[in-house]
C-alpha positions as CSV (number, residue, x, y, z in Angstrom):
1,M,0.2,0.2,0.0
2,F,1.4,3.5,-1.1
3,P,1.0,5.8,1.7
4,V,-0.5,9.4,1.0
5,L,-0.3,10.9,4.5
6,E,2.2,9.3,8.1
7,I,2.0,10.6,11.2
8,E,3.8,9.5,14.3
9,G,3.8,10.6,18.1
10,L,1.4,13.2,17.1
11,S,0.0,15.6,20.3
12,K,-1.9,18.7,20.4
13,T,-2.8,20.0,24.1
14,Y,-4.9,23.2,25.2
15,R,-4.5,24.2,28.7
16,S,-6.2,26.4,30.6
17,S,-6.7,28.0,34.2
18,D,-8.3,24.9,36.1
19,S,-8.2,22.2,32.7
20,V,-5.9,20.4,30.7
21,F,-7.3,19.0,27.2
22,C,-5.0,16.6,25.5
23,L,-5.1,14.9,22.2
24,K,-2.8,12.4,20.5
25,A,-2.5,10.1,17.9
26,D,0.7,7.3,18.5
27,A,0.3,6.4,14.6
28,L,-2.0,6.5,11.3
29,S,-0.8,5.9,7.9
30,V,-3.7,6.4,5.5
31,G,-3.0,5.0,1.6
32,L,-4.4,5.5,-1.8
33,G,-7.9,4.1,-2.3
34,Q,-8.5,3.6,1.2
35,T,-11.3,4.8,3.5
36,W,-11.3,5.7,6.9
37,G,-13.8,6.9,9.5
38,I,-12.7,8.5,12.6
39,I,-15.1,8.1,15.4
40,G,-15.6,9.2,18.8
41,P,-17.7,11.4,21.7
42,S,-18.3,14.6,21.5
43,G,-15.4,17.1,22.5
44,C,-12.8,14.4,22.1
45,G,-10.4,16.5,19.3
46,K,-12.1,14.7,15.7
47,S,-12.2,18.0,14.4
48,T,-9.1,19.3,16.1
49,L,-7.4,16.3,14.6
50,L,-9.0,16.8,11.0
51,E,-7.6,20.8,11.4
52,M,-3.9,19.5,11.9
53,L,-4.0,16.9,8.8
54,A,-5.8,19.9,6.9
55,L,-2.5,21.6,7.5
56,L,-4.5,24.4,9.2
57,S,-3.2,23.6,13.2
58,R,0.3,22.7,14.0
59,P,0.6,19.7,16.8
60,D,2.5,21.3,20.0
61,E,4.5,18.1,19.0
62,V,5.3,15.2,16.4
63,S,7.8,12.8,15.4
64,R,6.9,12.8,11.8
65,F,4.5,14.2,9.7
66,S,4.8,13.6,6.6
67,L,2.6,14.0,3.1
68,H,3.8,11.9,-0.2
69,D,2.9,13.8,-3.0
70,A,1.5,12.6,-7.0
71,S,5.3,12.0,-7.6
72,R,5.9,10.1,-4.1
73,D,8.3,12.5,-2.3
74,V,8.2,12.9,0.8
75,I,7.4,15.9,2.5
76,S,7.7,16.8,5.9
77,I,4.8,18.8,6.8
78,D,6.4,19.5,10.3
79,D,9.3,21.1,8.7
80,L,6.6,23.3,6.7
81,W,5.3,24.1,10.2
82,R,8.8,25.2,12.1
83,K,9.6,27.3,9.2
84,N,6.5,29.0,9.0
85,E,6.4,28.6,5.0
86,H,2.4,29.3,4.8
87,D,2.2,29.7,0.9
88,R,4.0,25.9,0.9
89,L,1.0,24.5,3.2
90,A,-1.3,26.8,1.3
91,A,-0.2,24.9,-1.8
92,L,0.0,21.5,-0.8
93,R,-3.4,21.9,0.2
94,R,-4.2,22.7,-3.2
95,N,-2.7,20.2,-4.7
96,N,-3.4,17.9,-3.1
97,F,-6.5,17.8,-0.7
98,G,-10.1,17.9,-1.3
99,F,-12.9,19.0,1.7
100,V,-16.0,18.0,2.5
101,H,-18.5,20.3,5.5
102,Q,-21.1,18.7,7.4
103,A,-23.1,22.3,6.5
104,G,-20.9,21.7,2.9
105,N,-19.9,25.3,3.1
106,L,-20.5,26.3,-0.2
107,F,-20.3,30.1,-1.5
108,P,-23.6,31.5,-1.9
109,F,-23.0,34.1,-4.3
110,L,-21.4,31.3,-6.8
111,S,-23.5,28.7,-8.7
112,V,-22.9,24.9,-7.6
113,R,-20.8,24.5,-11.5
114,E,-18.7,27.5,-10.1
115,N,-18.5,26.1,-6.9
116,I,-17.2,22.6,-8.3
117,L,-15.1,23.8,-10.1
118,M,-13.4,26.4,-7.9
119,P,-10.6,23.9,-6.6
120,Y,-9.7,22.7,-10.4
121,R,-9.6,26.3,-11.7
122,L,-7.3,26.7,-8.6
123,R,-5.0,23.9,-9.5
124,F,-4.9,24.0,-13.2
125,G,-6.6,27.0,-14.3
126,A,-9.6,26.8,-16.9
127,G,-11.6,23.7,-18.1
128,G,-12.4,20.5,-15.7
129,E,-16.1,20.8,-17.7
130,P,-15.6,17.2,-18.4
131,R,-14.6,15.9,-15.6
132,L,-17.6,18.3,-13.7
133,H,-20.0,16.2,-16.1
134,E,-18.6,12.8,-14.7
135,L,-19.0,13.8,-11.3
136,A,-22.3,15.7,-11.2
137,D,-24.0,12.3,-13.4
138,M,-22.2,9.9,-10.6
139,L,-23.8,12.2,-7.9
140,G,-27.1,13.4,-9.6
141,I,-26.7,16.6,-9.5
142,T,-26.5,17.9,-13.7
143,R,-29.5,19.4,-13.4
144,L,-28.2,21.7,-10.8
145,L,-25.0,23.1,-11.8
146,D,-26.8,26.4,-13.1
147,H,-28.7,27.0,-9.5
148,K,-27.4,28.7,-6.6
149,P,-26.9,26.4,-3.3
150,E,-29.5,28.6,-1.8
151,Q,-31.8,26.7,-4.2
152,L,-30.9,23.1,-2.8
153,S,-31.7,20.4,0.1
154,Y,-28.8,20.1,2.2
155,G,-28.9,16.3,0.2
156,E,-28.2,18.4,-2.8
157,R,-25.5,20.4,-1.0
158,Q,-23.2,17.9,0.4
159,R,-23.7,16.2,-3.4
160,A,-22.0,19.0,-4.8
161,A,-19.4,20.0,-2.0
162,I,-18.5,16.2,-2.8
163,A,-18.1,16.7,-6.0
164,R,-16.0,20.1,-5.6
165,A,-13.3,18.1,-3.1
166,L,-12.9,15.5,-5.6
167,I,-12.4,17.2,-9.1
168,H,-9.1,18.4,-8.8
169,S,-8.4,15.0,-8.4
170,P,-7.0,15.2,-4.5
171,R,-5.0,12.7,-3.2
172,L,-7.0,12.5,0.3
173,V,-10.3,13.9,1.1
174,L,-10.9,15.1,4.6
175,A,-14.8,14.6,5.6
176,D,-16.1,16.3,8.4
177,E,-19.7,15.0,10.0
178,P,-20.3,15.2,5.8
179,T,-24.0,13.7,6.7
180,S,-24.7,15.2,10.5
181,A,-27.3,17.5,9.0
182,L,-29.1,14.4,6.5
183,D,-31.9,12.5,8.0
184,P,-31.0,8.4,8.1
185,E,-32.5,7.8,4.0
186,T,-30.5,10.7,2.8
187,A,-27.5,10.2,5.2
188,R,-26.8,6.4,3.2
189,Q,-27.9,8.0,-0.1
190,V,-25.1,10.3,0.5
191,M,-22.3,8.0,2.2
192,S,-23.4,5.7,-0.6
193,L,-22.2,8.1,-3.3
194,F,-19.3,9.5,-1.2
195,K,-17.7,5.7,-1.3
196,K,-19.1,5.5,-5.2
197,C,-17.0,8.6,-6.2
198,V,-14.0,8.6,-4.0
199,E,-13.4,4.6,-5.2
200,H,-14.1,5.7,-8.8
201,T,-11.5,9.0,-8.9
202,D,-9.2,6.3,-6.4
203,T,-8.5,8.9,-3.8
204,A,-8.2,8.2,0.3
205,L,-10.9,9.3,2.4
206,L,-11.1,10.2,6.0
207,L,-13.8,11.3,7.7
208,V,-14.9,12.5,11.2
209,S,-18.7,11.1,11.8
210,H,-20.4,10.8,15.3
211,D,-22.8,7.8,13.5
212,H,-21.2,5.0,13.9
213,A,-23.8,2.2,12.6
214,L,-23.8,4.6,9.0
215,L,-19.8,3.7,9.7
216,K,-20.7,0.4,10.1
217,D,-23.4,-0.3,7.3
218,S,-21.3,1.6,4.9
219,S,-18.5,-0.9,5.4
220,V,-16.0,1.9,6.5
221,P,-13.1,0.5,8.9
222,T,-12.4,3.2,11.8
223,L,-10.1,4.9,13.8
224,E,-11.7,5.5,17.6
225,V,-10.5,8.8,20.1
226,R,-10.4,6.8,22.9
227,R,-10.3,8.5,26.6
228,E,-6.8,7.9,28.2
229,D,-5.8,9.9,31.3
230,A,-3.0,8.3,31.8
231,G,-1.1,10.3,29.4
232,L,-1.7,13.0,32.0
233,D,0.5,13.8,34.9
234,A,-1.6,13.0,38.8
235,S,-1.7,16.9,39.5
236,S,-3.4,17.5,36.3
237,N,-7.6,18.4,36.0
238,G,-8.3,16.9,32.4
239,T,-8.9,14.6,29.8
240,C,-6.0,12.7,27.4
241,W,-7.7,11.6,24.3
242,T,-6.0,8.6,22.0
243,L,-6.5,7.8,18.3
244,T,-6.3,4.2,18.3
245,P,-7.5,1.3,15.4
246,S,-11.5,0.1,16.3
247,S,-12.0,-2.3,13.5
248,R,-11.1,-2.6,9.7
249,G,-13.6,-4.3,8.3
250,D,-13.9,-7.1,6.1
251,K,-12.8,-5.3,3.1
252,E,-9.1,-6.1,2.0
253,E,-7.5,-3.0,0.7
254,S,-4.6,-3.2,-2.4
255,P,-2.7,-0.7,-3.4
256,V,-4.1,1.4,-5.7
257,E,-2.1,4.1,-8.1
258,C,-3.7,7.7,-8.0
259,A,-3.1,9.3,-11.8
260,V,-3.1,13.2,-11.9
261,S,-3.2,15.5,-13.9
262,K,-0.2,17.9,-14.1
263,P,-1.2,21.5,-14.2
264,S,-1.9,22.8,-17.5
265,R,-0.3,26.1,-16.3
266,T,0.3,27.8,-13.2
267,S,-3.2,28.8,-11.9
268,S,-3.8,32.4,-10.5
269,S,-5.7,32.5,-7.0
270,R,-5.9,36.2,-7.4
271,G,-7.4,35.8,-10.7
272,L,-10.0,33.8,-9.1
273,S,-10.0,36.1,-5.8
274,L,-11.2,39.1,-7.4
275,F,-13.5,36.9,-9.6
276,M,-15.1,36.0,-6.7
277,A,-15.5,39.7,-5.6
278,W,-17.2,40.5,-8.3
279,K,-19.4,37.5,-8.5
280,D,-20.5,38.4,-4.5
281,F,-20.3,42.0,-5.4
282,L,-23.3,41.3,-7.5
283,H,-25.1,38.1,-5.4
284,E,-25.1,41.3,-2.8
285,H,-26.3,43.8,-4.9
286,L,-28.6,45.5,-2.6
287,L,-26.3,46.0,0.0
288,S,-23.6,46.6,-2.5
289,F,-25.9,49.9,-4.1
290,C,-26.0,50.6,-0.4
291,G,-22.8,51.1,-0.6
292,V,-22.8,53.0,-4.0
293,L,-25.0,55.3,-2.8
294,A,-23.2,56.0,0.3
295,F,-20.2,56.5,-1.1
296,A,-21.4,58.8,-4.0
297,A,-23.6,60.6,-1.2
298,A,-20.0,62.0,0.4
299,L,-18.5,62.9,-3.4
300,T,-21.1,64.9,-4.7
301,P,-21.1,67.5,-2.3
302,I,-17.4,68.1,-2.7
303,L,-18.0,67.8,-6.6
304,L,-21.0,69.9,-6.5
305,L,-18.9,73.0,-3.8
306,A,-15.6,72.6,-6.9
307,G,-18.3,72.7,-9.8
308,L,-19.0,76.3,-7.6
309,R,-15.4,76.9,-7.3
310,F,-14.6,76.9,-10.7
311,G,-17.6,78.1,-12.4
312,I,-18.4,81.4,-10.9
313,V,-14.6,82.2,-10.5
314,D,-14.0,81.0,-14.1
315,T,-16.8,83.1,-15.2
316,L,-15.4,86.0,-13.3
317,S,-12.4,85.7,-14.7
318,Q,-13.3,85.0,-18.5
319,R,-15.8,88.4,-18.3
320,L,-12.6,90.3,-17.4
321,L,-11.1,89.0,-20.1
322,N,-13.1,88.9,-22.2
323,S,-12.3,93.1,-21.8
324,P,-8.7,93.7,-23.3
325,A,-7.9,96.3,-21.3
326,T,-8.1,94.1,-18.4
327,L,-4.3,93.0,-19.0
328,S,-3.7,96.6,-19.9
329,I,-0.9,98.5,-18.0
330,T,-1.0,102.0,-18.1
331,P,1.5,104.6,-16.5
332,Y,1.0,107.9,-15.7
333,G,3.1,110.3,-14.0
334,S,5.7,112.6,-15.2
335,V,8.6,109.4,-15.7
336,R,10.5,109.5,-19.2
337,F,12.1,105.9,-20.5
338,T,14.7,105.1,-22.3
339,Q,14.8,102.0,-25.3
340,E,17.1,100.5,-22.6
341,R,14.5,100.8,-20.0
342,L,11.4,99.9,-21.9
343,T,13.2,96.8,-22.6
344,E,14.2,95.9,-19.2
345,L,10.5,96.1,-18.2
346,A,9.8,94.3,-21.6
347,S,11.6,91.3,-20.2
348,H,9.9,91.2,-16.5
349,P,8.3,87.1,-16.7
350,S,4.7,88.9,-16.7
351,V,4.8,91.3,-19.7
352,S,3.2,89.8,-22.9
353,F,3.7,92.7,-24.8
354,L,4.8,95.9,-24.4
355,V,5.7,98.9,-26.7
356,A,6.6,102.8,-26.0
357,R,4.1,105.7,-25.8
358,T,6.3,109.2,-27.3
359,R,3.6,111.5,-25.9
360,T,2.1,111.1,-22.0
361,L,-1.5,111.8,-24.1
362,A,-2.5,109.9,-27.0
363,A,-0.6,112.7,-29.9
364,S,-3.3,113.6,-32.3
365,V,-3.7,113.8,-36.0
366,N,-6.3,115.1,-38.5
367,L,-8.1,113.5,-41.6
368,A,-10.4,113.9,-43.9
369,G,-13.3,112.1,-44.5
370,A,-16.0,111.5,-47.1
371,E,-17.2,114.8,-47.3
372,E,-14.0,117.2,-46.4
373,K,-15.0,117.1,-42.9
374,R,-12.3,118.0,-40.9
375,L,-11.8,115.4,-38.5
376,S,-8.7,114.8,-35.4
377,A,-8.2,111.3,-33.9
378,D,-5.1,110.0,-31.5
379,L,-2.7,108.3,-32.4
380,V,-1.6,105.6,-30.9
381,P,1.6,102.8,-31.3
382,T,1.0,99.5,-31.5
383,A,3.2,97.1,-32.7
384,E,4.1,93.1,-33.8
385,G,2.2,90.7,-30.9
386,D,-0.4,93.9,-29.5
387,P,-2.9,91.8,-27.4
388,L,-5.3,94.0,-28.7
389,L,-5.5,93.4,-32.9
390,G,-4.9,90.1,-31.8
391,Y,-8.5,90.4,-30.2
392,A,-9.8,91.4,-33.3
393,D,-7.8,88.8,-35.4
394,I,-6.0,91.6,-37.2
395,T,-3.0,91.3,-38.4
396,F,0.1,93.4,-37.9
397,S,1.9,95.4,-40.7
398,E,4.8,98.3,-40.6
399,K,2.8,99.8,-44.0
400,G,-0.9,100.5,-42.1
401,V,-2.4,101.2,-39.4
402,V,-5.6,100.1,-37.5
403,I,-9.2,102.1,-36.5
404,T,-11.8,102.0,-34.0
405,R,-15.1,101.6,-34.9
406,Q,-16.0,104.3,-33.7
407,L,-14.2,106.2,-36.1
408,E,-15.1,104.3,-38.6
409,R,-18.3,105.2,-38.0
410,S,-17.4,109.0,-39.0
411,L,-15.4,107.8,-42.1
412,S,-17.6,106.0,-44.5
413,A,-15.2,106.3,-47.4
414,V,-12.9,103.4,-45.3
415,E,-15.7,101.3,-46.3
416,G,-14.8,101.4,-49.8
417,E,-11.4,102.6,-50.1
418,R,-9.4,101.2,-46.9
419,S,-7.1,103.9,-46.6
420,L,-7.5,107.6,-44.2
421,E,-5.6,110.2,-45.6
422,L,-3.5,111.6,-42.5
423,F,-2.3,115.7,-42.4
424,V,0.4,116.2,-39.5
425,S,0.9,120.6,-38.5
426,R,3.6,121.9,-37.3
427,M,4.5,124.9,-36.5
428,H,8.0,126.3,-37.8
429,G,10.0,129.3,-38.2
430,G,7.4,131.4,-37.2
431,R,4.1,130.1,-39.6
432,L,2.1,127.1,-39.5
433,E,3.0,124.4,-41.9
434,R,1.6,121.1,-42.8
435,V,2.1,117.4,-44.6
436,S,-0.1,114.5,-45.5
437,V,0.0,110.7,-46.2
438,S,-2.4,108.3,-47.0
439,V,-2.1,105.1,-44.9
440,P,-3.9,101.9,-45.4
441,V,-6.6,100.4,-42.8
442,L,-5.4,97.1,-42.0
443,G,-8.9,96.5,-39.9
444,V,-11.3,98.1,-37.3
445,L,-11.3,97.2,-33.6
446,P,-14.9,97.0,-32.0
447,D,-16.4,98.6,-29.4
448,S,-15.3,96.4,-27.1
449,A,-12.0,96.3,-27.9
450,D,-11.8,100.3,-27.9
451,W,-14.6,102.7,-27.9
452,K,-12.7,105.7,-29.2
453,S,-11.5,107.5,-31.5
454,H,-8.0,106.2,-32.4
455,I,-6.1,104.9,-35.1
456,Y,-3.0,102.5,-34.2
457,A,-0.3,103.0,-36.3
458,P,3.1,101.6,-36.1
459,L,5.9,103.1,-33.4
460,S,7.8,103.9,-36.6
461,F,4.5,105.7,-37.8
462,T,4.7,107.8,-34.7
463,E,7.9,108.7,-33.8
464,A,8.1,110.0,-37.8
465,V,5.3,112.3,-36.9
466,E,7.1,113.4,-33.4
467,R,9.9,114.0,-35.4
468,Y,8.1,116.0,-38.3
469,R,6.3,118.4,-35.1
470,D,10.1,119.1,-33.2
471,G,11.3,120.8,-36.7
472,F,13.1,117.4,-37.9
473,S,13.3,116.1,-41.9
474,V,11.7,112.8,-42.4
475,P,13.1,111.3,-45.6
476,E,11.0,107.9,-45.6
477,F,8.0,110.1,-45.9
478,G,9.6,113.2,-48.2
479,W,9.0,115.4,-44.6
480,T,11.6,118.5,-45.1
481,G,13.1,120.1,-42.3
482,K,15.9,120.1,-40.0
483,E,19.1,117.6,-40.7
484,G,19.4,114.8,-37.5
485,S,17.0,113.2,-35.4
486,P,16.3,114.5,-31.6
487,E,17.6,112.5,-28.6
488,R,14.5,110.1,-27.9
489,T,12.9,109.6,-24.4
490,Y,9.6,108.0,-24.1
491,A,6.6,109.6,-21.6
492,G,5.3,106.0,-21.4
493,F,4.0,102.6,-22.4
494,R,1.5,100.8,-23.4
495,M,2.3,97.0,-21.8
496,Y,0.1,93.6,-21.3
497,V,0.3,90.9,-18.9
498,K,0.2,86.9,-19.6
499,S,-2.5,86.2,-17.2
500,L,-5.2,87.6,-14.6
501,D,-2.6,87.2,-11.8
502,D,-0.2,89.1,-13.2
503,V,-1.9,91.9,-13.2
504,V,-1.3,92.2,-9.7
505,V,2.1,91.1,-9.7
506,M,3.2,94.0,-12.1
507,R,1.3,96.6,-10.1
508,D,3.6,95.4,-7.6
509,F,6.4,95.6,-9.0
510,L,5.9,98.9,-10.9
511,M,5.4,100.5,-8.1
512,R,8.5,98.9,-6.2
513,E,9.7,100.8,-9.3
514,G,8.4,103.8,-7.9
515,I,6.1,103.9,-11.7
516,E,2.7,104.6,-11.0
517,S,-0.1,103.2,-13.3
518,Y,-3.6,102.1,-14.0
519,T,-4.7,98.6,-13.9
520,S,-7.4,96.4,-12.7
521,A,-5.6,95.3,-10.8
522,R,-8.5,95.7,-8.0
523,E,-11.1,93.6,-9.6
524,V,-8.4,90.8,-9.7
525,E,-7.7,91.3,-5.9
526,N,-11.6,90.8,-6.0
527,I,-11.8,87.6,-7.9
528,Q,-8.9,86.4,-6.0
529,A,-10.5,86.6,-3.1
530,L,-13.5,84.6,-3.6
531,K,-11.8,82.3,-5.2
532,R,-9.7,82.0,-1.7
533,T,-12.5,81.7,0.0
534,L,-14.5,79.2,-2.4
535,S,-11.7,76.9,-2.4
536,F,-11.2,77.0,1.5
537,V,-15.0,76.3,2.3
538,T,-14.7,73.4,-0.4
539,I,-11.5,72.4,1.7
540,L,-13.0,72.6,4.9
541,I,-16.5,70.8,4.0
542,G,-14.8,68.2,1.7
543,G,-12.2,67.4,4.3
544,V,-14.6,66.7,6.8
545,T,-17.0,64.9,4.4
546,I,-14.3,62.2,3.6
547,V,-13.1,61.3,6.8
548,G,-16.4,60.6,7.7
549,M,-17.2,58.9,4.8
550,M,-13.4,57.1,5.3
551,M,-14.6,55.8,8.6
552,S,-17.8,54.7,7.4
553,L,-16.4,52.6,4.7
554,A,-13.5,51.4,7.0
555,S,-16.0,50.2,9.6
556,F,-17.9,48.4,6.5
557,A,-14.9,46.6,4.7
558,V,-14.0,45.4,8.2
559,S,-17.8,44.5,9.0
560,N,-18.3,42.5,5.6
561,V,-14.2,40.6,6.5
562,N,-15.8,39.1,9.8
563,R,-19.4,38.4,8.7
564,K,-17.5,36.7,5.6
565,E,-15.1,35.0,8.0
566,H,-16.3,31.3,7.0
567,F,-16.3,32.4,3.9
568,F,-12.4,33.4,3.5
569,A,-11.2,30.5,6.2
570,Q,-12.8,27.6,2.7
571,A,-10.8,29.4,1.0
572,R,-7.7,29.6,3.0
573,L,-8.2,25.7,2.9
574,M,-8.9,25.0,-0.2
575,G,-5.7,26.7,-1.0
576,F,-6.2,30.2,-1.2
577,S,-3.2,32.3,0.7
578,G,-3.9,35.2,2.2
579,Y,-2.6,37.9,1.2
580,S,-3.9,36.6,-2.5
581,L,-7.4,36.8,-0.5
582,L,-6.7,40.5,0.3
583,L,-8.3,40.5,-3.5
584,F,-11.3,39.9,-2.6
585,P,-12.8,43.2,0.1
586,V,-9.9,45.4,-2.5
587,G,-12.0,44.6,-5.4
588,Q,-15.1,45.0,-3.9
589,M,-14.2,48.5,-2.5
590,I,-12.5,49.7,-6.0
591,L,-16.1,48.5,-7.2
592,C,-17.9,50.5,-4.8
593,A,-15.3,53.1,-5.5
594,I,-15.8,53.3,-9.4
595,C,-20.0,53.0,-9.6
596,A,-20.1,55.8,-6.6
597,S,-17.6,57.8,-9.1
598,S,-19.5,57.8,-12.3
599,L,-23.3,57.8,-9.9
600,S,-21.3,61.1,-8.1
601,L,-21.2,62.4,-11.8
602,L,-24.6,62.1,-12.4
603,F,-25.8,63.6,-9.5
604,Y,-23.1,66.3,-10.3
605,G,-24.3,67.0,-13.6
606,G,-27.9,67.4,-12.5
607,A,-27.4,70.0,-10.4
608,A,-25.3,72.1,-12.3
609,V,-28.1,72.0,-14.6
610,I,-30.3,73.0,-11.8
611,F,-27.7,76.1,-10.7
612,D,-28.0,77.7,-14.4
613,V,-31.3,77.4,-15.0
614,V,-31.9,79.3,-11.5
615,C,-29.2,81.5,-12.2
616,A,-29.7,81.9,-16.0
617,S,-30.5,86.0,-15.4
618,Y,-27.0,86.5,-14.5
619,L,-25.3,84.6,-16.9
620,Q,-23.9,85.1,-20.4
621,H,-24.2,83.1,-23.6
622,G,-21.8,80.0,-23.5
623,E,-21.8,80.8,-19.2
624,S,-21.6,78.4,-16.5
625,I,-21.9,79.0,-12.8
626,C,-21.4,75.0,-12.5
627,R,-18.6,73.2,-14.2
628,I,-15.6,71.7,-13.6
629,P,-12.4,70.6,-15.9
630,A,-12.3,67.6,-17.2
631,I,-9.0,66.7,-15.4
632,Y,-10.8,66.8,-12.6
633,T,-12.9,64.3,-13.9
634,A,-9.7,61.5,-14.0
635,M,-9.1,63.2,-10.5
636,L,-11.7,62.6,-8.9
637,Y,-11.6,58.2,-10.3
638,S,-8.3,58.3,-8.9
639,G,-9.3,60.2,-5.5
640,A,-11.9,58.0,-4.9
641,L,-10.0,54.8,-5.6
642,I,-7.1,55.7,-3.0
643,L,-9.6,56.5,-0.5
644,S,-11.4,52.9,-1.0
645,L,-7.6,51.5,-0.6
646,I,-7.2,53.2,2.4
647,C,-10.2,52.1,3.5
648,C,-9.1,48.4,3.0
649,V,-5.8,48.6,5.5
650,G,-8.6,47.5,8.5
651,A,-10.2,44.7,6.8
652,G,-7.1,43.7,5.4
653,R,-5.1,43.0,8.4
654,K,-8.0,41.3,10.0
655,L,-7.7,39.0,6.6
656,L,-4.8,38.4,7.5
657,R,-4.9,37.6,11.0
658,L,-7.6,35.2,10.1
659,Q,-7.2,31.7,11.4
660,P,-9.0,29.4,9.4
661,A,-9.7,26.2,12.1
662,E,-10.8,28.5,14.5
663,V,-13.5,30.2,12.0
664,L,-14.7,26.6,10.9
665,R,-15.2,25.1,14.2
666,R,-17.2,28.2,15.4
667,H,-19.5,28.1,11.6
668,V,-20.4,24.6,12.4
């Protein structure tokens, strides 16, 4: 007889303040094809013995504890216990053991088919359907494969549990009171089918039962746990139980070779753990929905506060940006600027555009309309990159000018000719002189950009006009006068900064430089103050909400592990490692976070529409009072995932500390 499990000198002792319990097994050898029953009175330690044989509980003392795997390698279980190689012990259970409990212990969130196939997929990966149908036919449960365990009778659940224990071709099946919850007739049927399946699969069977008569009627040889108090010290108050042969039955066992398939690939307990998490999430859909709803109820106010913060601030900011003057800075006072000084100012990081002004007040020129009516307009310098021209989508040119809509209304001829005849006057040698020049019109600025009668001309043109007025000649236009050119300094400049924040930065910079200026800094500061206030409110309310939500979700995750601890214990017994089972609560919490984030976005979208409808009279076309940037949607999902993982810490610690043997004993 080729042995599967060999034990010598095994003992387990429990001590309390007033008593001692001791269980001993001097020798036990289980061979392939053998069936043994373990009997004894209640409290004698039958389940404790089975826990040690199932590699869940470590014996206090043992001389030999060996397992012979499919390749006939001898594995010292005691060495693995001493080295705390729990993952290796889990792998041995996964590949060599099958288990049947008195209550079946089927996973309620899986179908009968999925329950039975779980050990096979845990060991071999995908497949197992042919063997599933073979066992289902033998046990008479083929029609029940797509049912949930709650739809089965106790007897049918036990048949499914037997199929699950045998599906992956284990070398040894351990059964703990597999018929205790059944009526006598059903118990005999299940026991008969159990033995038939074990013999058909050439598997060793070791079962615990209190029904000695059933074992005898089923011709199952037994090992009895008997009281033997001589094993205790005289001063001890307690009991000692010893496993001894009781009967061997009439059947002579013969050696049997067990054909075990080699794994086709490395099984993924992590993938199966996530699969179970998903199935359980769907099975408890009402509870899952409540968790998602609670999570979404905490996220939605944060989204709304953030949406109001961005919507209000962005709307007000955009209204300022829609006015080109908001980003402009114009100095006033008697300070004169050299070209070098202006170049230095233009190099400031906040400045996007700067052009010199030849006069503190704009220089004026005369021009003629269609009816020869003399008009005057202020000449404003411009240059390449002028934001004001960009606002009206006008391309700058050194050979043309840009006029305002107000000036165009007085010059109807401009619409057809697209040119202006400008007149420049000066007092020279005691007499009035005047020259004219025709310049093309490049475009017209709308009233929103400038509502006065202005002509925006290249700086070179405005400098030429000033040279002429100062009495100097301007050869490029054929204007005569004194030769040479005056030393040029500038009365001011036109400046634009890059953003609203830069308006305040540049104002403060110019003040430090002793330059007083007109800016929109006060309006910008009001928006910044509103932005800070809304941000503070969002962080304060959001922080309190998140803390409360995290405490609630963490408690929910821990209670979920407590509520399902017998499922986790069963999975550990089946061969799942503790760390792979961590994916069960983590996976469910991630699902909850994803669903809650999506639901909160729906709630937010509906509330945002309501806000915009209520505030419609205050909004302009295209504006929204409540909006969040697209990037914050991604931040919502990633933040919810991070929060869900943090909330799983307590549940993870609880799961890793779970003792399968103790849990299974409590849930018998």
